[in-house]
TIVOKOL-474288 format. One record per residue (C-alpha): y, x, z. Coordinates in steps of 0.2 Angstrom, whole numbers, plus 2048, in hexadecimal, padded with zeros to 3 digits. Layout:
BEGIN
YXZ...
% end
This chain:
BEGIN
59AB4029D5A9B4B29F5ABB5C2955AAB6B2A05BBB6F2985C2B5F29F5B9B622AE5C0B742B35D0B742AA5D8B632A75DFB5D2BA5ECB6F2B55EFB6B2A35F4B582A95FFB612B9606B6D2AB60BB5E2A2613B552AF61CB652B3621B662A2629B542A2632B5A2B2639B6A2AD63DB5F29B649B532A6650B632B0652B6A2A065CB5B297650B5C289652B6F286649B7F28264CB8C29164EB9A286656B9427665FB8427D65AB7A26D654B6A270641B68272638B5A269627B5D269624B5E27C626B7127F61CB7E28861BB82299620B9329A61DBA12A862DBA92AA625BB82B1615BBB2A5606BB42AB600BC72A660BBCF2B260ABC02BF5FABB62BF5FDBA82CD605B9A2C7614B952D2620B852CC630B8F2CE62AB9D2C2629B8E2B2633B882A5631B7E296637B86286632B82274623B8726D629B95263633B9C26F625B9F27C619BA726D625BB226862CBB727C617BB827F614BC528C625BCC28E632BCB29D641BC0296653BCA292660BC92A4669BB829D658BB029F654BB72AE666BB22B6664BA12B1652B9F2B765BBA52C7668B992C765CB8A2C2650B8F2CF660B8D2DD66AB7F2D765BB742D2650B7A2E164CB652E864BB5F2D763FB6C2D4634B692E3632B582E062BB5D2CD620B672D5619B5D2E4619B4E2D760CB582CD604B602DD608B712D760AB812E261BB852E2626B932ED639B972E663ABA82F2626BAF2ED62EBAC2DA63DBB42DE635BC52E5627BC52D7635BC42CB641BD12D3631BDD2D462CBD92C163DBDF2BB63EBED2C862EBF32BE633BF02AF644BF82AF63AC062B662EC062A763EC0529B634BF529563CBEB289640BD828C640BCC282652BC427C64FBB726F641BAF25F63FBBB25263ABC925E649BCE263649BDA271652BE727B650BF4289651BEE29A65FBF52A3664BF52B6670BE42B1662BDA2B6664BDD2C9673BD42CA66BBC22CA662BC62DC671BC82E3
% end
């Protein structure tokens, strides 16, 4: 008999594993945040944290070291990470689409971009801290993030 947890959550987890493999290849085996080699399979991270937007869309995912993912937690990433994420979603749109289609995972680049803009606008208004790198290095978000959306 199938375990209830596997029945309820198994397919999504296997689809995330498929996404992880595709992101690992796309990111050339590197963590999205620190660029270090990912040796343990890494974590699929919500670039815009789940705590801020509870919809899984493929373009919002990046592959990260478990330590980077856990350290970032529910924070927005600093502007340099945002700039790379926007560029990745633009320049790798075809490949990302193939990864998400193969995993039968919903994706919408425009919606993900709109959600990111909304999240960063609210964070700037709140004078929120953003995550820079491991060991809880943070900084106050400035208007500089807006350049990523021009």
